[in-house]
Biotite code that builds the C-alpha atoms (Angstrom):
import biotite.structure as struc

atoms = struc.array([
    struc.Atom([-1.628, -15.972, 6.224], chain_id="A", res_id=1, res_name="MET", atom_name="CA", element="C"),
    struc.Atom([-6.011, -16.783, 4.699], chain_id="A", res_id=2, res_name="ARG", atom_name="CA", element="C"),
    struc.Atom([-6.950, -16.541, 1.661], chain_id="A", res_id=3, res_name="ALA", atom_name="CA", element="C"),
    struc.Atom([-9.495, -14.221, 0.186], chain_id="A", res_id=4, res_name="ILE", atom_name="CA", element="C"),
    struc.Atom([-12.021, -15.933, -2.360], chain_id="A", res_id=5, res_name="ASP", atom_name="CA", element="C"),
    struc.Atom([-12.168, -13.223, -4.990], chain_id="A", res_id=6, res_name="LEU", atom_name="CA", element="C"),
    struc.Atom([-14.417, -15.401, -7.507], chain_id="A", res_id=7, res_name="SER", atom_name="CA", element="C"),
    struc.Atom([-17.446, -13.205, -7.029], chain_id="A", res_id=8, res_name="SER", atom_name="CA", element="C"),
    struc.Atom([-15.893, -10.693, -7.367], chain_id="A", res_id=9, res_name="VAL", atom_name="CA", element="C"),
    struc.Atom([-16.295, -7.940, -10.246], chain_id="A", res_id=10, res_name="THR", atom_name="CA", element="C"),
    struc.Atom([-13.489, -5.946, -11.417], chain_id="A", res_id=11, res_name="TRP", atom_name="CA", element="C"),
    struc.Atom([-13.089, -3.003, -13.341], chain_id="A", res_id=12, res_name="ARG", atom_name="CA", element="C"),
    struc.Atom([-10.334, -1.448, -15.738], chain_id="A", res_id=13, res_name="LYS", atom_name="CA", element="C"),
    struc.Atom([-8.653, 1.593, -14.134], chain_id="A", res_id=14, res_name="SER", atom_name="CA", element="C"),
    struc.Atom([-9.482, 4.804, -15.489], chain_id="A", res_id=15, res_name="SER", atom_name="CA", element="C"),
    struc.Atom([-5.670, 4.749, -15.808], chain_id="A", res_id=16, res_name="TYR", atom_name="CA", element="C"),
    struc.Atom([-5.453, 2.263, -18.063], chain_id="A", res_id=17, res_name="SER", atom_name="CA", element="C"),
    struc.Atom([-4.841, 3.762, -21.618], chain_id="A", res_id=18, res_name="ASN", atom_name="CA", element="C"),
    struc.Atom([-7.069, 2.606, -24.536], chain_id="A", res_id=19, res_name="SER", atom_name="CA", element="C"),
    struc.Atom([-4.911, 0.236, -26.869], chain_id="A", res_id=20, res_name="ASP", atom_name="CA", element="C"),
    struc.Atom([-4.381, -2.450, -24.902], chain_id="A", res_id=21, res_name="GLY", atom_name="CA", element="C"),
    struc.Atom([-1.169, -1.659, -23.126], chain_id="A", res_id=22, res_name="GLY", atom_name="CA", element="C"),
    struc.Atom([-0.799, -1.135, -19.141], chain_id="A", res_id=23, res_name="ASN", atom_name="CA", element="C"),
    struc.Atom([-3.849, -2.270, -18.103], chain_id="A", res_id=24, res_name="CYS", atom_name="CA", element="C"),
    struc.Atom([-5.028, -2.713, -14.398], chain_id="A", res_id=25, res_name="LEU", atom_name="CA", element="C"),
    struc.Atom([-8.104, -4.035, -13.096], chain_id="A", res_id=26, res_name="GLU", atom_name="CA", element="C"),
    struc.Atom([-9.638, -3.699, -9.299], chain_id="A", res_id=27, res_name="VAL", atom_name="CA", element="C"),
    struc.Atom([-12.596, -4.958, -7.498], chain_id="A", res_id=28, res_name="ALA", atom_name="CA", element="C"),
    struc.Atom([-14.557, -2.436, -5.313], chain_id="A", res_id=29, res_name="ASP", atom_name="CA", element="C"),
    struc.Atom([-15.990, -3.361, -2.137], chain_id="A", res_id=30, res_name="HIS", atom_name="CA", element="C"),
    struc.Atom([-14.398, -5.629, -1.230], chain_id="A", res_id=31, res_name="HIS", atom_name="CA", element="C"),
    struc.Atom([-14.294, -4.734, 2.808], chain_id="A", res_id=32, res_name="PRO", atom_name="CA", element="C"),
    struc.Atom([-10.676, -4.326, 4.122], chain_id="A", res_id=33, res_name="SER", atom_name="CA", element="C"),
    struc.Atom([-8.975, -4.620, 0.560], chain_id="A", res_id=34, res_name="LEU", atom_name="CA", element="C"),
    struc.Atom([-8.097, -3.726, -2.396], chain_id="A", res_id=35, res_name="VAL", atom_name="CA", element="C"),
    struc.Atom([-7.207, -6.552, -4.740], chain_id="A", res_id=36, res_name="PRO", atom_name="CA", element="C"),
    struc.Atom([-5.357, -5.654, -8.115], chain_id="A", res_id=37, res_name="VAL", atom_name="CA", element="C"),
    struc.Atom([-4.928, -7.482, -11.243], chain_id="A", res_id=38, res_name="ARG", atom_name="CA", element="C"),
    struc.Atom([-3.397, -7.095, -14.686], chain_id="A", res_id=39, res_name="ASP", atom_name="CA", element="C"),
    struc.Atom([-6.337, -7.331, -17.034], chain_id="A", res_id=40, res_name="SER", atom_name="CA", element="C"),
    struc.Atom([-4.222, -9.030, -19.737], chain_id="A", res_id=41, res_name="LYS", atom_name="CA", element="C"),
    struc.Atom([-2.952, -12.300, -17.732], chain_id="A", res_id=42, res_name="ASP", atom_name="CA", element="C"),
    struc.Atom([-5.741, -12.373, -14.571], chain_id="A", res_id=43, res_name="PRO", atom_name="CA", element="C"),
    struc.Atom([-3.973, -15.836, -14.218], chain_id="A", res_id=44, res_name="ALA", atom_name="CA", element="C"),
    struc.Atom([-1.211, -14.652, -12.295], chain_id="A", res_id=45, res_name="ARG", atom_name="CA", element="C"),
    struc.Atom([-2.871, -13.588, -10.090], chain_id="A", res_id=46, res_name="GLY", atom_name="CA", element="C"),
    struc.Atom([-3.953, -10.596, -7.842], chain_id="A", res_id=47, res_name="VAL", atom_name="CA", element="C"),
    struc.Atom([-1.905, -7.785, -4.886], chain_id="A", res_id=48, res_name="LEU", atom_name="CA", element="C"),
    struc.Atom([-4.652, -7.615, -2.025], chain_id="A", res_id=49, res_name="ALA", atom_name="CA", element="C"),
    struc.Atom([-3.792, -3.868, -0.485], chain_id="A", res_id=50, res_name="PHE", atom_name="CA", element="C"),
    struc.Atom([-4.797, -3.175, 2.476], chain_id="A", res_id=51, res_name="GLY", atom_name="CA", element="C"),
    struc.Atom([-7.154, 0.128, 2.628], chain_id="A", res_id=52, res_name="THR", atom_name="CA", element="C"),
    struc.Atom([-4.482, 1.920, 3.572], chain_id="A", res_id=53, res_name="ASP", atom_name="CA", element="C"),
    struc.Atom([-1.697, 1.655, 1.032], chain_id="A", res_id=54, res_name="ALA", atom_name="CA", element="C"),
    struc.Atom([-3.829, 1.437, -1.772], chain_id="A", res_id=55, res_name="TRP", atom_name="CA", element="C"),
    struc.Atom([-4.661, 5.056, -0.826], chain_id="A", res_id=56, res_name="GLY", atom_name="CA", element="C"),
    struc.Atom([-1.639, 6.000, 0.151], chain_id="A", res_id=57, res_name="HIS", atom_name="CA", element="C"),
    struc.Atom([0.289, 4.741, -3.757], chain_id="A", res_id=58, res_name="PHE", atom_name="CA", element="C"),
    struc.Atom([-3.209, 6.076, -5.471], chain_id="A", res_id=59, res_name="VAL", atom_name="CA", element="C"),
    struc.Atom([-1.832, 9.578, -3.498], chain_id="A", res_id=60, res_name="ARG", atom_name="CA", element="C"),
    struc.Atom([1.508, 9.437, -4.374], chain_id="A", res_id=61, res_name="ALA", atom_name="CA", element="C"),
    struc.Atom([0.897, 7.952, -8.054], chain_id="A", res_id=62, res_name="TYR", atom_name="CA", element="C"),
    struc.Atom([-1.439, 11.353, -8.781], chain_id="A", res_id=63, res_name="LYS", atom_name="CA", element="C"),
    struc.Atom([1.029, 13.510, -7.705], chain_id="A", res_id=64, res_name="SER", atom_name="CA", element="C"),
    struc.Atom([3.629, 12.380, -10.324], chain_id="A", res_id=65, res_name="THR", atom_name="CA", element="C"),
    struc.Atom([0.747, 13.747, -12.632], chain_id="A", res_id=66, res_name="LEU", atom_name="CA", element="C"),
    struc.Atom([0.721, 17.305, -12.000], chain_id="A", res_id=67, res_name="THR", atom_name="CA", element="C"),
])
């Protein structure tokens, strides 16, 4: 597995994160083939990197639980 340099990415809090500080998920946009995800409360803990197709499936599955 190759290392991915995420030192220059801009993280944004997910619109699904709540405003009271809980469930804070951050994603980094504009990476060519991956969607890096981390916990905004503990960013030093590490990053999960999803392939774009896998991330799309995850988001659609999550959204289907909201309806």
